[in-house]
C-alpha positions, 0 to 999 in steps of 0.5 A: 500500500502506497505510503502506509506500509512503507515510504518509497525512497526515490533518488534524484538519479532515479527520477532523472532516469524515469524522466529521460525515458518519458522525454525520449518517448515524447521527443520521438512523437510524430506530431513533434517531429513534424513540428521540429523538422527544419527548425533548429530553434524548436530543438534548442528550445526543447533542450533548454526545457530538458536542462531546467527540468533535470535541475528541478528534479535534483533540487527537489531531491535535496535532503531538506525536503525529504520527509522522514520515514514513519515513526522517525522524527527529523532531529534537525527541526528543533522545538516547534514551540519556539520556532516559526517552522512546524515539525515535519510530519511523521507520516504523510498517509492515513486511512480516510473515511469509515473503516479502512477501505480508503487511504490518502497520501498527503503532500509532505511539504505543506501543512498538516491540519493539526498544526495551526499558527497564531495571528502572527504566524507562529505555529502552535503546539499540537492540540491548542484549541482555536479562539472563538470565531466570534466574541458576541454572546449567544443572545446578541442579534446585532445589528438586529434587536432580536430573532424576529427582526433578523428572520423578517429581514432575511425572509423579505430581502433574501427569500421573498425578494420583496420590492420596497413599495411592497415592504412598506405596504406589509409593514403598514398592515403589520403596524395597523394590526399591532396598534391596539396592542401598543406594539410596532412591527420590526421595521418602520419602512423599507429604508429602516430595513435596508439600513439595518442590513447595511450595518451588518459588520461581516460578510460584505466586501465593498465594491470599487471600480476603475476605468479603462480605455484604448491607449494605442495609436489612433487613425489620423482621420476626423471620424475616429471610432468612438470606442477609441475615446470611450472610457469603460467602467469595471466594477469589482471587490477585492478578490483576496478579501472574498477568498478570506471570507470563504476560508473563514466560513464555518459552514465549510469546515467539514468539507474542506481540504487543507493539503493536496492528496492522492487517494487510493482504494485499499482493495485494489490500490487504485487511484481515485479522483474526486475533489479538486485537491485530489488531482495532480495539479494541486500536488504539482503546485505544492511541489513548487511552493515547497521549494520556498523555506517559508512554505513549510507548514503553509496551506495552499489555496487555489483560486478558481475563477469563472466568467460568462456573459449573460443576458437578463432581458431580450427587450430594449436597452443594454441588458447584457452583463459580464460577471466574474466569479471566484471560489477556492479549490479547498472547498469540496465538490459536494458544496459546489454542486449543492450551489452553496455560497462558495462561488462568489461574485467578485466583479462585472467586466466591461463589454466594449461595443461599437458600430457595425462598421468597426466591430469586425476590425482587427483593432477593435477585436484586439482591444476587446481581448486586451481589455479583458486580460488587463481587467483581470490582471488589475482585479487579481493584483492583490493576490500577487504578494501572497502567491510568493510569500505566505499571509496569515488567514483565519479558517472556519475552524477558528484557527489561523494558518499560513496561506499561499494563493495560486491561480487555479482553473478557469471555468469558461465555455469555448468562446471564453476559452478562446479569449482567455488563451488568446488563440484563433477560433476553431483551434484548441486552447489546450493543445497544438493540433491544427484547426483542420486536423483536431483529431490528430495527436499533438503536444500540449500548449504551454506558456514557455513555448508561447513566449519562445514563439513570440521571440522568434516568429512573426504574428502571421506565422503565430496565427496561421501555424500555431493559432496564436493571437500574438498581440495579446498578453494573457493576464496570467503573465503577471502571476507566478506558477500560472499557465493559462493553457493548463488552467482551462477547466473542463466544461461539461455543460457547454462543451459536451451537453450543449455543444456535442449533443445539441449542436452536433449530434441532434442536428446531424440526425435531422440532416441525415433524415433529410439527406437520405429520405428527402424533405417530405419524408424527413419531416414525417419522421421528425414528427414521429420522433417528436411524438415518441418524445411526447410519449416518454413516461413521467419521471422525477427530475425529467422534463417533459416535451409536450411538443417534441424537441421543436422549440427555438430557445434551448437551455442547458436543462432542455439539452440535459432532459432530451439526452435522457430520452432521445436514444430510444426515440430515434431507434428505427429511423436511423442506422444502428451505427448512429444508435451506437454513436449516441450510446457511446456519447451518453456513456462518456457523459455519464462517466465523466459526470461521476462524483468519484472517478477511478483509473478504471473509470478513466479506462471506461471513459477512453473506451467510450470515446474510442467507440464514439469516434469509431461509430460517428464515422457513419455521418462522414461516410454518408456525407452528412458532415464534411469534417469532425474537426470540431473544437467541442468534440475535440475537447472530449479527448482531453478529459482523461488528462483533465480528470487526473489534473483537477479531479472529478469535472462536476466540481468545475462545470460551468453549470455552477456559474450558470446557476450563479447568474440567477442569484447574482445577476438576473434576480438583482436586475429584476429587483432594480428599477432598470435605470442604471441597474448595475449600481443597484445590483451591486448593493443587492449582492452586498446585502445578500452576502451580509445576510448570508454571513450573519445567518451562518454566524447565528447558526454556528452560535446555536441561535437559529434552532427551532422556529421563530415561534417555538423560540419565542414560546420557549419550546424549541423544535428538536425534530432536526436531531433525528439520527441518520438512517439507511441510504434508501428509505421509502416514506409515504408522501403527504400529498392529497390524492388528487392534489392539483400540483404541476408535475410536468417538471418534478425536479426531485428534492435536495435532501440535507436532513436525516432520513426517517419513516413517517406514515400519513393515512390518506384513505381507509379501505377494507380488503374486499373493497380494495380488491374491487378497486384494484381489480385484484380478486385474490388480494386477500391471498396475496396479503396472506402470502406476504404475511407468511413471508414476513413471519417465516423469512427462513422457511426453505420451501418455495412459497408458491407451492405452499397451500393457501390455507397455510397462510394467515388471513387478514380482513381488517382495515387497510390504509392507502396512500397515493405516493411515496418518497424515496431517499437515497445516496446520489452524489453525482446528481443534484443533491444535498451537501451530504449527497442525499436525494429524495424522489417521489414514486406515485401510485394514483388512480387520478393524478393532477385530476387528469390521468392515472399514474403508476410509477415503476421501481427498482426492487432489491432482489439479490443485494449480493449481485451487482447492477440489474442482476441484483435488481428487479423491476416492478410497477407500483399499483398501490401503497398501503399499510395495515396492522397485524398482531400489533405490528405495522406492515407498510407494503406495496402492491406491485406488477412484476416485469421480466427481464428479456435476455441475460445482458443489456441490449447491444445497441442501446446498452440498456436492459429490456423488460416486459410485463410479467404474466402468470398464464393470462393474469398479471404477475402481482405480489405484495412486497414490504416497502423496505424492498423498494430501492428507488423509482425506475424509468421505463421507455418503450421499445418503439421499433420501426413503426410510427406511433399513433398520436393517441399514445402519450406519456400517461398511457405509454406504459399500457400500450407497449409490450417491451421497455428499456430500463432507462439507465440515462434517466439520471446519474444514479440510475446509470450507476445501478442499471448496468 
């Protein structure tokens, strides 16, 4: 086991020998040889790089940076109590999590969490308790007078987002109701409310601005383009203070990594990539930082950035904004995916505009590029010093630590990546593959190579041979250890889902149909595909397409929803290779979206990518597309390396910035009066940050337990103290049987709380009346068989052969519910910070006052087997409970499905099932509710026939004979339905 059983001692000579072997292999790469041919400059450049790296390896092998073996303490360190240098850790590896299934090798050159320092940077003895995060008393609600005031402000400003006139109206009505009691509402008016929020002392970082304008040579003409004389405002707040606020947030203390690490499974000794600090990039940065003597004992804090233009309205006026966001790599992915406040707004960049006459000129394009990079360099300049020398920062656990900052990954879509790396469009921002041959192997771009090219080549050569815009200096040029080409983060949303799926594959299917069948027949087949999409059965988290996919404005959520049901819809209308292309692509998407990615997963990703490249060639052979040299598809090739660098990509996806647009830009814009809205938006964001920070502080002090009313009455609600339960529990739902609820977009629920069993009786029945209602005359016999199985779980006999008169007889009352909710661990999907998710399973004769809804479920059959071999599919006909001999039994009446074949379908990769029958009667059973794992999504096997318009989502489960078990319904289904 690496780092636990022994410490591997690798000498400088061994490192150099290993490196030379890899370097020689790389130097003989065909792509490199073709680049070096006839170019002595490039050869000398590589030789210089080789010298530098060998020197670095020798320096890194110096004894002063070597960790002592386990159990041995380096005697040259001295007494840590009287030194600013912490003692070297005795071991750098430890088991992680419950049991001894995982272990981590932590970076030896940086900080151990048990060795914090004081406010002056002197390291404290082990076990020194932290100072209190706040000196306020547990009943100090400052600047509010009491809990009621704070919760009123938080509700009106943060949650309800009530306008100022409406706040005044509400407070007037409140005052009128209290007048007879001689009391007053918490605030006099909206101004009083806003003033109190502004007085919150924590969480807010003041906004500031600077102006930027063109300083180059202007043409000697009377009508100079207006953009050359215009000043552009850039608003920002100190990003270092924002980062310090994140570090000091106690909400993240249990989801924070202090050091880079490599995580392995004990059973396979296999590398696992999950959170950002588990990747190689953070480790490599720590290697470089550790060469500085001041770095010993410091914490490395990677700064993650993201930017993307967003439009708040398509109406009149300047309604486009350019927000800049910041987070840190120490906060784990589950916090980012739960959309907590670890991603912060730090600026609004300028958007230069000009007339149609000048907007395509090279001068204006270069100005837009340079204003972007210059603005970022100016905003981030406060990070420069603590990137080279550590500063003291307080953390959420109350301790101070030395901190080194470093520029980390930048979250951006392809257009933004082109701008960031200063390359020509249709080139790759990460490698040197020519834009017309992106599928070819090529070397990675790097800042050193770029700088060397600037010294030797002309701007025309840079643009045409390397795809580099030579007149632009990237903002990373001003910061240590920063290479913008390496810092481009993977972007699942825009590159893969919107780009490859929606813009490429879906469009290619339509082109194929027109190419092969002509316009009239192609449109008829497209209509049938739309009808198939309409007939997809409902499922939690699945958007319905009542009009098919023929809508104009696609969102990321639309694309993600279509991906889940598109594959069976096109089957029968396209060749098998097209189906397999989609299957390989979908499997790639779901694999890279996993919460934890192992080396085995990376092998599966590479296999899926290989199959995708193989089967997509049908589009080229048939003349549907002229080339596959597409930057977004090409980006899939880099994902294995990006996973190894940055951990699981779902922690760096642009879906995080897209979600932040809503809270930080769009909602504040809607709350403004639309006149000079940006200034109002800045104030709104600052107030929201202050309220959020104060809420965390009050929670940490235990001041927000229970509800405001229970606190005032002296009776705290302790229901939140229930113990955690199993990963999957089924809970009868409280919804009314025919409640008029819009279920078209049932997104499921994020579950941050514990799992518990609750029973809410909706309807009372007797066994005979329920049998009539369900058209199951042998219901009493089924309940008797169920009771026998519960009472005699170890009876070795086949229960189907046991005579009916041996079963218990129950003829009492039965309580029926129309839906249940399942809680299970699904960290790769939208879930709570603990990875828990809740979904509804419905069994209702009249859902939404319109149609029957009987959902399907995964049933735990043989837990010792993996995937579908250990699961069964059943359809919920009824959820009910009853008491027999004082024991409550919570049950489900289910109609079983039989699996067809002993393996998934070869083309789609999904298992095929059909309703099970015992002769001519449905195969129905009563099962305990604990056997239910979660909801299952079935999609009809449509075949080659066109489906009638009368078939829709409400009756498709009854109209078809065979179904796919949709493993693409969500990421958790992909994990279990294999």
